[in-house]
N, C-alpha and C positions, 0 to 999 in steps of 0.2 A: 876352589872347591876341595874340600873337606877329607879325609882318608876313607872315609866311610862311603862317602857320595862317589871317590875313585873305584873301591873295591865294588858299589855296587854296579854302577856303568859298567866295568870290565866281567863282572859275573852276569849280566843281562845281556850283554852284547854274546857271551859267549855261548848261552842256550840257542839263542839263533842264530850259530853260525853253524846247527847240524839240524840235521832234519827230525831228530828226537822231539826237539819241539815242537814242531808242526802237527807232529804226528800225536804227542799229548795232547795238544790243541781240538784237532779234530776228533779223537777218542773220548774227550771231555765232552765237547760240544753233541757228538754223536747218541750217545747214554744220556746226557742230559734230555734230550728232546725223546730218545725212546722211554724214558721211566715220565717220562711228563703226561707223553700224549697216548702212550701204550698200555705199559702198568698201573699210572697215575688217572687216566679215566681224565683226562682233561675235559673235554667234551660233554664225555657222558655226566661229569658234576655239576655242570648245569649252573656255575656259579663264576664271578668275576674275579678271582684269586689266582695267586701262583700256587696254593699250598700244597698241590703234587709237584710242582716244580722245587720247591725247599726240601720237601721231605726225603727226597732221598739222598740230598747233599752230603749228609754224615755218613753215609755209606758209600758213595763216589769218592767221597773222599779219603777212607781209609784203604783204598789199593791205588788212587793217584798221586795223593800228595808222599808219600812213602817212596815212589816211584819217579819224583823230583828231589827229595832230600836224602836220598839214598846217597848220591854223587858230592854233596856237599863237603865232605872232608877224608872220607873213604876212599875216593877218588886222589886226592890230594896226597894223601897219607903214603897211600899203594905206589904214587908214581913218583914220591918223593920232593914235588913241588910246593911242599906245605915248607919246607926249607928255606925255598927262595922266597916263599911268601911271606915268611918270618927275618926274612933279613931287609926287608922293606922299610922306612920309618913311618909306622904304623903299631901301634899296641893290638895284643892278642883280641881283646875285648871289641875294637875297632873292624877287625877281620871279621869277627865271628856276625857281628852287625851288620856288615854291609852285606856277607854271604848271604843270610838270614833275610834282609829286605828286596836283593835280587830275586831271591825264590819267591818271595810274598806279592812282588810287583808282576811277577809273571804269573804268577795265577790269578795276579787280580784281574790282567789282560784276558785270560783265559774267561773270567769270570764275566767280565764285561761285553765279551763277545755273545752271551745269551742274551742280549737286550732285543733282540727278536721276539722273546717269548712275552717281554713289556709289553711290546707294541703291540702285539696280537693278540693279548689280552687286554687291553685298550681300544682294541678294535671291535672286538665281539663283545665287549660292556662297559662298564663303570667301576673299576678297581679301586680300593683304597690304594692309594699311589703312595701315601706315605708308608702305609704297613709295608708297600712291597719293595721299598726305598731301604727299612729299618731290617728287611730278611736279608737283603744283599749285603748291608752291613754285617749283620751276625755272621753270614755264610763266609765274609772273606775273614773275620775274628775266628770261626771258627776253621777256617782253613791255616791262618797264621800261630794258630793252638797246634796243631796237627805239624805243621813245620819245624816249629821249632823243637816239638819230640823229636821228630826226625832229623834233625842236626845234630843234636845228642845222642842219638843213636848211630848217627854217621860219625861223629866223632870216637864211637868205641871200637872201630873195628876197620881194616882196612878193605875188606873184602864186602860190595857196594850189595850182593846177594841177602846176607847175613842183616847188614844196616836195615834194609829193605824189611825184612822178616821179626828184626826185633819193633822198628816202627809200626809194623800193623800190630803186633798185640801187643804194645801199650797202648797205641790210640784205641784198640780194641776195648780194652781194658777199663779206658775212661769214657768210652760210650756206653758199656755195661754197667758204670757205675749207678745210678739212678732207675735201673729196672727193679721189680718187686724182686726180679726172680734171685737176683745178688744180697738188695736189703733186706729178703727174707732169712734170708745166710746167719747175719749177723744178729737180727732182732732176736732171734729166736734167746742169745747169750749175751750179748750186747747193750749194754746201755743206750738210750735214745739217743743223747747228744753225739756219741760215736756213729751212729745209724745217720743221723741227720750229717754229717761231716762227708761220709763218707759218698752219701748221697748228692752233697753241694759241688763236691768234686766230679760230676758228671756231665760230660758236654754236651750232652742231648737237652739236658735242663734248659740250662744258661742260652743255647742256640733256638732252643722252643721259643721261650720265652722272649727274645728281641725280636723272631721271626713275627709273633705275632702283632708287632708294632709298637712293643713297651721298650725301649732301650734304657734300663736300669742302670744306672750308678755301679750295681753291685755285679750285675752281670760284663760289664765292663772293665771293672775293676780285677774281676775273675779271670780273664781273658788277659789281660795286660801282666798280670804278678805270675800267670802260668807261662806266657811264654817269656817273662825275664826271668824266671825263675830256671825252665830249660836253656835258655841260649849262655844264661851263668854255669850252668852246669856243663855246658858245652867248652864254655872256656876253659874252667877248670880242668877238665876231661883231657882237653888237649894241650894244659901245659902240664898238668902228671905223664902222659906218656908221649913228650916230645922227643925222649930222649929214645924212643922205641923205634 
């Protein structure tokens, strides 16, 4: 088995070795259902789709994903176990990738457990299951983007609370990037090219595009590049601060 796979399995086991994993999953499922059926007006809309379910995912992830990612490296650095990890026959990049993938798989498990909602909408009507599947893909990619940012923020500090706050702030900025309120601040003085570039950084713009059932290569490249960039930043940060 590859070094990345070994790290992935070790980290994934550590998630389920404590009650925190189950608490997170329960909180995620409860909030997803509350937002879908109560705040989203699932039944009142009278439409056979899961728009009320997916519309709240960016805001659910804004706080829940940093709660997962804050421990990725901050805990390792605080306890000193990162030194033991680095003595293993693996590269720093393999360790970063393995820990990130473990967190992503854990998030995927929590997301997969929402399948009763998908079954419910099929029982009540005839939804476009292709669009729903695409929305699940978009949600998983969105979670991956949040986790990559959280991994980088966790590498910056030994304190998990600080890592959590930094992750929330940076992820929030990426969410707001496509809002007219933000774009209007730049459109008054900046060239349109810059305004468009800022808008293209928005998580919401790319997530909403996929959640409508259109899996565009540009949206996939956006998430792939963002995840790769922040994982690279994580590795560089850990390398620079390994003596601390």
